[in-house]
Each structure stands twice: as structure tokens, then as C-alpha cells.
N, C-alpha and C positions, 0 to 999 in steps of 0.2 A: 411460291412465285419464282419464276425462272429469270435469270439475268439476261436481258434482251440484247445487251451490247456485248457480243462474243468476240474473243480473240480468234484469229485464224488457228485452226486445230493443229496445223504443223508447227506453229509457234509455241503452242502450249505443251504438247507432249502429254504422256500419261504418267501420273504419279499417284502414290498412295496419299490419301488424306492425312493420315497420321504422319507420313514422311515429310510432307510439306510444312508441318509445324515444327520440324527440327532442322538443325543445320545439316546440309547435304555433305556426305563424305565419299571417299573413294570406295565404291562397293566391290572393287576387285581385291581388297585386302582379305586375308584369311580370317574367318570367323568360326569359332568352335560350334556355334549353333546351326550354321548353314548345312543343310543336308540331314539334320537330325529330326527325330519325331518327338516333339515336345508334349509332355503329359499324355503320351500314348495316343494323341489325336491330331496334332497340328504339325504337318511336314513343312519345315522351314526351307524355302527355296532360295531366297536372296536377301541380303542386307540392303535396306533402302537408305537409312539415315541414322545418325547418332546425335543425341542431345545430351544435356547435362545430367539428366536423371534416367534416361531410358534409351534403348536402341529399338528401331522399328524394322521389321522384316516383312517381306511378302511371303505368305504361307498358304497352304491348302488345308482346309478342314477335311480330313480323310473320311469322316463319318457322313458329312453332308455333301462332299465333293464340290466345294466352292472356294474361290480365292478370297482371302481376307488379309488384313494387316495385323501383325502381332507386335504389340508394344511391350517390350521386355525390360523390366527394371535392371539397372546394372547390379550384378551380384554383390558388389561392395556396399550397396545401399540397402540390399535386402535384409541386412541384419539390423537396420535402423528402424525401430518401430514407428517413428514419426513419418518417415518417407513411405513405408509400406501402408500405413493407415491412409495417407493422402492418396496413394496410388489406388487402393481399393475404393476409397471414397469417390474417385472419378468414375469408376465402373458403376457403382450403385447409383450415383447421381444421374448420370446420363441414361442409365437403364430406365429411370423413372420419366424421362422426357421423350415421350412418343411424338416426335415432331419431324416433319419432312426436311426441315432446315437444320437439324442437329445430327452430327455424325453418330451413327449407331455404335453401341458397344454390345457385342454378342455374348461375351463370356469373360470370366475372370478366374484365375487359378494360380497354382504354384506347382513347380516341378523341381524338387531339390532346392537349389539356391536361386532358381529363376522364378520371379513373380511376374505375371503377364496379364495383359488385356487382349482379347480378341476383338478386333474392330472392323468396321466397314472399310472396304478398299474401293476407292473411287479414282477414276482417271480424270485429271484436270490440272489446275494450277491454283496458287494462292493469290489473294489480292495484292500481296507484296510483289509477286511476279508481274502482275498487271501494271502496278505503279512503276516498277523498275523498267518495264518495257515501254510503257506509254507516257509516263509522267502524269500530269494533270488530266483528269477525265472531264468529259462533257457532263453538265449537271444531270441530264437524264440518266446517263450510265451510273453516276455516283448514287443517285436515289434508287436505281434499280438494284444496286448491290446492298444499299443500306436497309431497305425495307425488309427483305427476308432475314437479314441479320437481326434486326429488331424484333421480328416475329419469333425467331428462335430464342432470343434473350427474354422476350416477354413471357414465353412459355416457362422458361427457367425461373423468372422472377415470381410468376404466379404460383409455381410449384414450391417456392420458398428457397430458391438458390440464387447465389450471386456468382458470376463467372470469374471476375477479378483480374482477368488477363486478356481483355479484348485488344486486338491489334491486327493489322493486315495479315500477319503470318497465320492467324487463326481463322481467317475467312477463306473458305475453299470454294472454287468455281469449277464445277464439273464440266466434262465435255458436252453434257446435255444442257448446259446453261444453268443448272440448279445451284443455288448458293447455300452453303452449309457452314455452320459454326463448329469448330473443332477444338480439341484440347481443353477439356474441363478439369485439368489437373489441379487447378488452384480453387476449384469451386468450394464454396462454403454455404451453409444454411444461413438464411437472413438473420435469424435470431442467435447465431453463434458468435461468441466474443472472438474477434479477430485481432485485437490489439496484442502485440507482443513487445517484450522489453528489449529484445536483441535485434530484430530484423523485420523488414517489410518485404513480402513476396510480390513480384510484379515486374513490369517492364517500364523502365525509367520514363520513356517518352509519352506514356499513356496513363500515368498515375494521377489520380485526383488529389487535390490538396489535403483532404482529410485522411487519405491513405498515407500520405507522406508524414503528416504531423502526428496523427494519433494511431495510425495503423488500422483504423476502423474501415469497414466495408459494408455497404448496403446496396440495393439496386442502383442508387444514384452514381456509384463509382463506375458502373458499366455504362451509364448514360454519358458521363463525362468522357470516357474513353471513346465511345462512339462519336461524340462531337469532335474529338481530335482526329479520328479516322476520317470523318466527313471533310474536315478542313484539309487533310492531306490528299484526299481524292480530288477535291476541287482546285487545289493549288499545286500539287505535285511535291510539296515539302511539308515538314512538320512545323507546327506553330512556334515551338521553343527549341532552341539549339544552344550548344555551349561546348567549351573545350573539355568539359568533364561532366560526369553524371551529376555531381553536386550542383553545378551551375544550372543544369536543366531542371533539377528538383526545385531549386530556389525560384526559378521563373514560374514554375507551375503554381507556387504559393503566392507570389507577389505580382505577377503580370497576367493580365487578361489575355485570352487567346484573341489575336487580332482578327478583324473581319476578313473573310476570304477575298473580298473585292479589293482590299488594299494590295494584295499580291497579283490578282487577276482583275484588272479594271473591267467593268461592264457586267460582272456577276450580279444577279438580281438581289435586291434588298432583302427579300424573303429568305435567301440562303444565308446571308449575314446574320439575320435574326435567329435562324435555326441553330447555327453554330454557337452564337452567343448564349442562347437559352440552355443548350446542352452542356456547355463548358463553363458555366458560371462558377466562380471560385466559392460561392456560398451554396452549399448543397440544397438548402430549402428553396432556392430560386429555380433550380433545375426541375424538369419533369420528374415525377416521383419514381418512375420505372420505365422500362423499354416500351411497354404498351402505350403509356402516355406520350413518349417521344415519337412513337410510330404514328400516332394520331396527328401530331404536329407536322411530321414529315409529309403525310398525305394531304394535309391542309395546305402546306406550302406548295406542294406539287400542283394542286388544283388551282392555285393562284398564278402559276407561271404559264406563259404562252409557249408555243412550240419553238419560236426563235430563241427564247430564253433557256429552254431545256436543252436545245441542241447547239448552244453557243460553243464554238471551238476554242479550247484554251490555247494560249500562245505557245508556240513550239519551244521557246526558250525555257519553259518550265519543265521540260523533260531533261532532268539533270541526273548526273551519276549519283548513285545511292550508296551511302555508307551504313551498313546494318550493325554497326558495333553496339548500338544501344537498343536493338530490337529484340534481344534475347531476354527471356524470362529469367530474373535474377533474384537472389537473396540479397537485398540491399541493407547494409548495416544501418540501424536506426540512428547511430551516431552521425552518419553521413547526411541523414535527413533532418538533423536537428542542429545544424551549425548556426551560430549567431550571425556570421557574415561569410559569404562564399566568395572565393577569388574571382575577380572580374578579368584580370589578365595575369600573365605569368609572374609579374612582380608582386601581386597581391598574395598574402598568405592568410589563411583562416586562423583565428585565435585558437589557442590550445583548449581553453575551457569551453565545453559544448553543453548547451541546455536544450530543452524540448521546445523552446519558442524562438522565433526569429526576432531579434531586437538589434538590427544593424545600425550602429552609430554612423553618422555622416562621415564619409572618408575624406581626409584632407585632400585638397586639390593638388594635382600633380602638373607640373609644367615641363614639357619636353625641352631639352637644351636646343638652342639654335643649331642649324645644320653646320654653320661654319665652326661653332664652338666644338661640336661633336667631332668634326673632321680634325680639328686641331688637337683634341685629346687623343684620338686614335693615332695621329701622326707622331705625337710626342711619345706615346707608349712604344710605338714601333721603333722610334729612334733610340729609346732607352734600351730596347732589345737588340739594337744593332741592325735593324732592317730599314732600309730607305723607303720613303713614301712612294717614290717612283716605282720601285720593285713591287710593293704591295698593290699599287693601282694596276700595273701591267698584268700581274699574275691573276688578280681578281677579274680583270676584264676578259681573260681568256676562257672563262668558264660560264656556263649557264646551267639551268635545270631542264630536264625533259618535261614538257608540259603535260597536263592530264589529257590523255587521248582515249581512254577506255570507253567503249560504247559509242564513240564517234564514228561517223561514216569515213570511208577511205579518203574522200575528198576533203572533209573537214580536218582529218588528221594531217593531211599534207599541207593544208593552209596553216594550221597551227605550228607545224614544224618550220615552215618557211618564215613565219612571223617571229619565231624564236631564233632564227639564224641557223637552223639545223637542216641537214640533208635527209631525204628519204632513202633508207637503206633497202635491204632485201624485203620483198613482200611475199609472205607465205599465207596459205589458206588452211583452215582446219574446221571440222564440224564442231558445233556447239549446241547443246540443248537449251542453254540459258541466254546466250548472246545473240541478238538479232542479226540476221543475214546481212552481210555487207558492212558490218561495223567492227571496230577493233576489239579483239579478245585480249591481246597482250602486246607489250613492246619490249625491245631490248636495245638499250637499258630501260629499266622500269620507269614509270612516271615519277618525277621528283628526284631522280638520280642526277648527280653532278656530271656534267659532260662538257667537253671543249666546244667552243663555237665552231660551226661548220662541220662538226662530226655528223655521222649518219645515225639514224634510229631505225631499226628493223621493225616491221609491223606484221602482226598475224591477224588476218581478217577472217571473220566468221562466215562459213558457208551455210549457217543455220543447222537445224537438226539433220543428222544423216537419215535419209529415207531409203528403204529397200522395198522390193516387190515381194508380196507373199507368194511363195512357190506353190505349184500344183501338187498337193499331197494326197489326192484321192487315189485309192488303190494300194497305198503303201502300208506296211505293218506299222503299228503305233510307234515302236522303238525307232524304226527307220525314219518315220515322219518327224519325230523329235530331233533326230540328228540333222535332217535337212533344214529344219528351222534354225538350229544353232549355227549351221554352216552359212546360212543366209543372214546372220546377224540378228535373228529374232529369238524369242523365248517361247518354249512350249507352255501353253496355258491350261485352263480347265478342260477336262475330258468329259464329254457327255456320251453315253452309250445308248444306242437305239437299235431295234430290230431292222433287218434288211434282208430281202429275198435276193438281192443282186450282189451285195458285197459280202465277202467271206468274213466270218467272225474274226475280230482282232485287227481288221484293216480299216483304214480311214475312209469315211464317207465324204467329208467336206470340212471346211474350216471357216472361222469367223475372226477377222475379215476374210472375204472370199479370195480365191486365187486371182493374182494379178493386181490386187489392191496395193497402192503405194502407202507405206506407213513408216513411222519413226523406228529406227533401229533400236532393238531392245524391247519392242512391244511384245506383250504376251499374246499368242494366237490360240484361240480356243479350238479344240478339235472334236469332231463327232466321229465316233468309232462304232463299227458294226458289232452287234451282238449275234449276228447270223439270223437265219430264219427262225421264227418263233415255234416253240414246241408246246403242245397242250400237255399239261401235267396230269397223268392219270390218277384216279383215286385208288389207293392201295391200303387204306385203313381197314383193319379187320382181317387182312390177309396174312398168311404165314410169311416169314421173312424171305425164304427162298423164292416164293412166287412173286412177292412184291419187288425184290431186286431184279428178277428177270424181266418183269413188265417195264420197269423204269429204264433198264439198260436197252431194251428193245426200242424205247422211245428216244434214245440218244442222250439219256441223262445219266449222271453218275450218282452213286449212292453212298451216303455216310450214315453210320449208326450212332445215335446219341449215347453218351456214356451212362446216363441215368435212365432207369425204367420207371414207369408210373403205373399206378392202379387205374384200371379202366374196366369197361364192361366186357372187353375182349379177353380171351384166354391168354395165359402166360405165354410169351414168345411171339404173339401176333402183333401187328402194327397198331399201336394205339393212336398215333397222330403223325402228320407229315408236314414238312415245310420246304418249299412252298406248298400251299394247300391245293387240293384237287380243283381242276377246271381253270386254274390260273395258267399264265404263259411263262415259259422260261426259254433261255437260249440253249441250243444244242451244246452239250458238254457241261451245262450247269449242274450243280450238285443239289440233290434232294436229301434232306436230313430226315431219317426215320427214328421215331421214339417207340420203343417196344413196350408192350404191356407186361406187367408182372401179375396179371390177373385182377379180379375184382377185390376190393377191400372187404374182409370178413368182419362182421359186426355181431355182437351178442344180441339175441332176440329177447326183448322184455317178456315177462310172464304176465299176460293180460286176462287169463281165465278168471271169471267171477267179476270182472270190471264191466261197467256199462259200455255200450258201443262207442259213444263219443270219447270216453276216457281211453279205451283201448286204441282207437284210431289215432288219438293225439300222441300217445306214448310210442306207437310203432312208427309214425311219420317223423317224430322227433329223432328217432334212432336211425333214420335214413331209409326206411322201407316204404314200399307201396302197400296199400291195404285193399283187400277184396273181402266182401261179406258173403257168407253162405247161410241163408236163413232157412231154407227148406220150407216145408209146409207148416211145421210147428213154430217156426221162428218169425213168421210174418209180423206178428205184433209184439214180439219179445224185445228186451233191451239189455240182456245179459249175455256175456260171452261164455259159451259152454266149452269151447275148444279152439285150438289154433294149429295151422298146418305145420309150423316148426315150434317145437316145445320151447318154453321159456328157459333161458340159460344156454341153449344151443347157439351156434353161430350160423349166419347165412350171409351171402354176398350183399354188400350195401347196394341199395337200389332195387333189390329183388322184391317180389310180391309175397306178402304173408296173408293167408286166408284165415279169417276168424269165423267160427260157427256160432250162430246166435240162436238162443232158445227162449 
């Protein structure tokens, strides 16, 4: 199923599937792998992203001439057997899932200290990018994304695997609208014991209660995570938040996920029921796997009218996103097993930690009256020799820069005015991640202490930088690559084909085509001429000099294989050739000739006195052809009286031995 509600392509840009599952970094930094050939096969072209366990590169498979993503484990972890085993498990698990909504893994291997996965490379974005850009989604869009996600997880569940780390970062939306599930790095078999004494693997905001308390995981933990993701798509926010991961974990165990309609009034009751069913804190109440949840999603969709599916979410729900808790983490089990978690900065968790939550009722706190609080502060200041008037005047001169990131220029100006601040210099910059016309950064930064009436400089996004694909036809390949780089684009995959009009080694065309406006940094595929086709002549059985002359006259080069082989041809003659005869090659291509070292000589069995059938069987088993010479006297005989090559002598394997029958 394809995601029907698509972002504008210029807003999405092209990225690797694997890259979008990791934290983006500055790819201009030097990296020892960039430009290298990994494992003798994968040419590493660029670093895309770095995560806690691996780095992702865009690479080219030089054997198959295709672009892919290489996920390379950090060398410091390659010596850790547990991490390596988990890394390899990802490859084996995903390789078993032949599903259109699962990111493919092509290969797994190691080269020295580098352990890698070769993965599918897809242009698109993550669901997190969509939520960060759009905030709450229409119900139709949310279900269009959720259904293929559940289809992919359903295939994994039915194959005996649990993903264990479902979140918007691992939901990929390709430029073609196809939705794929990525990063099966934490995948485990359903019947594998996943409880650990020291830690829980996962992402805080999407962990099911049983993962937190016991560390156990079956398909229902993926169902729970999908319910949280659905809530986030419908409301633009996560159901549980807190000042620390511990508070979020506490809420997952003790608080139900609220109905989405509480945050977005007017959402259909069926959507509330769907979220409640998937995120029940009791695992037995949830659908037993993603297939069962998918059935409920389709049932809910069928019950909704077009107006309910296309209801527009309030604009206010498009909020700034903090991804601090969105990373896959090794969460200490001690953190997931506190008796009582702090509710505010004054609360402190007890030192003794057990595996169950048994929070005693906290004593009520009463805030001191404002007048009393002011009196206390004034008294302290007086003790320190500071007059209350000075304290009041100084404090009144300062304020904080309001949060302006991702706000439109007009909204940012209004917020600054409301805060008593002036708008300073306004600059513009390209951004692949921040929407055109909204704030990329401020100076001073949001939250910084600033005097009243001071100015705040704004940097406004011009959106992704776009450039026009230059006309590359007729240029040599190396020159075409230079022109692409000079234009702010990247040379992409090279496909070669015959052409009667374009000289060999020169560009025929590009994809996207000349004149197309595309995002800076996009890889442009090139089609390069192999020249006019040449029919490869058949030179097998020919002497080497004759064969070389005929091939060179056809415009082909000749290479002689280092090894010779036995064949029916005499020693020194051509036994076989590659490419084979009657195929086509480009002018200047090389034909490899393998020379014969003559036929293999085999000892001839002695069959005189044997029956005809016995003699034939022995000779054929030895590798010979058999011919019978019966004459007039042997028409009705069945005994071999003689043979053309005497027993014990040698003859070329495959040659014919004649037996005389009397």
C-alpha cells in the first residue's frame, strides 16, 4: 500500500532509508571510509549519518553497479560479541522478510574491523520528519501510514519476530509514496527470552509496560508502540511526557494513554477506541499481533465517513519537537524499577530500588503565600547587603528570548514584540529540514537572558536549495561528473548502453533530465555510451595468432587466460572464449581466450573376451565413445575378439574405441 497523503517533494528531499533512522550529522567531516572500497566490492561515496551503534554511508555495489546504503558498525563495538551478534541478527532477520513494506538487506559481511550491512537506498523522509513538519495529521493520512506499517510488522510477527523499537524514526516514506519499516536492529525471535538483569533496549516514549517492568517482549509490544505512534499522528504530540525518562516510564506503567479526542476535539470515537485497544496497559487486552490490529484499523476506517477521515487538525497542534527521548537507548533496569519517581524538581526518588512500583502517597505540599515568599527573599537580600529596590530594578531589566524556531517570520516578530524585544537583522539560509519562511535560528538563542528592548536577529529558511540539472550529453564521463559537482549535485549510478551516435565513454543522457529543478546534493544517474555494438566472432579451435588477428580486426582487444584446459582441440588452439561467439561487445572491449593443452589422455580398459554389453559399459565409464565392428561372422556373436586400441594403452578422452565382435 502506498501513502496517499504525500509531502511536497521539494520539502522532503532524498535520503537513505538507513540514514533517516539515525541522527543526522555534518557529512563534510573527514571520514576514513569515504572513498574506500569496502570488502573489495562496495565503494563508499559519502557519509550520511551516525548513530550510537553504526555509521551509514551511501555506496555503490561495484559488482552490480547499483547505489545502496552501507550500515557500518563502529569499530570500537566490533570487538563486542553481543553487539556483533545483534548486528548480524538484523541482517538475517530482515533477509527472511520478503515484504514490500520492509527495508531490504542485501548483504552482510566484515572487512577487518568493519562489520557492515548492505541495505536498500531509498529517497524520501521519515514519519518523524512529517510530524515535525506538519504536526497532527488528518485521520486518513494517519491510517494510510499505519496500515502498511502494520502489514510489515504482521509479516515479521507471523515469521516469528518482534521489532521492539517501533517509532516514527523507523517509518520511512519514499518519494513514490511507499511506506517501509526500517531498522530491525533490536529484532528478536518471539520465543527468545528477552528479559535482562541490567538493561532494557528501546525508546522511552514507545516502551510497553511489560518491557519496562520485566524486559519481556512479544508481538504485543509492537502493537503498543503502534498505538502510541497513531496517537502521535492524530494529535501531533506524545501521550506521555516528563522532565526525565524516568517520569515517562512511570507514566507508561501507571497512566492510560488518553483518547486522542481529548487533545483534538471532534476526532471520531472509533479512533479513540483504536488507540485505547492498542495501548492497553494489560497485554492480554491488546490485539495479539500486528495482523489483528490491522484488521481493527480497517474495520475502524470502514466505519468512518469522508468528513471524519479528512477532518483538519487544529493548527495549534503543530508544535516544536524535542527529539531527546526519540533515540534507541540502553535503559538501565534500575531506572525502570523505581518505587517512586520524582514529580517535580523538589521530589527525590528513594535510594532503595525494587522491581515493582509501590509508591506511597506523598505528603501534601503547600506553596508559601506570594507575600511571604517575597518577604523571605527580601530578608535574604538584606542580609547579603543588597537592597530590595536594586533587586527589583535589575531583575526587571531582563527577559528571555521566546521560542521562535519553526515559527513563521510574522509569528516570530509578534512574539518578540509581545516579549518587549526588537527585531534585529534578518538573514536567509537554505535548509533541508526547516520549512521555507520559518525560523532556523536566532541570535541570541531561544531561552537566552536578554535586556528588555534589545534586538534578536533572525535567520529565515529559504527551504532546500534547488539547482537545475545541467546538459551533460556529449561530455566525457569524468567531465560530466565535474560539471555535476560544480552545479551542487552528486554523480550517481552509471548505466552503459550501446549507441551508434555517441562516442564510447561519452554521456548519452541523465536522470533526472536536463533542466529539471532538483534539491542540491541530489545524485544524478548517468547513461554512458558503449559505442557501436561489435559482433564477437567465433575463434574456438583456431590457432592463437589467427584468433588474435580476427578479433583485433573486429575492433576488440585480446587477453590470454593464465590457465590452460584440456579440450578436444590441439594444444595451443583456442579452447573457449569470453564473451562467447555471436554475442555483442563494444569496440575496444576485451575478449579473454583460454588455450587448450590438448585432450586428456586416458588409459583404455582391456575388454577382449568380455561380452558386448560389459565391454561397452567399461569403455563408456572410462570416457570413450564405442563403435562395434561385427563383420559377417559377428552378426550373432556376443564376445569381444579385439579392440582398436589395445588395453593398457592411452587414448584421448572422448575419442572412439572400436570393438570387434565374433
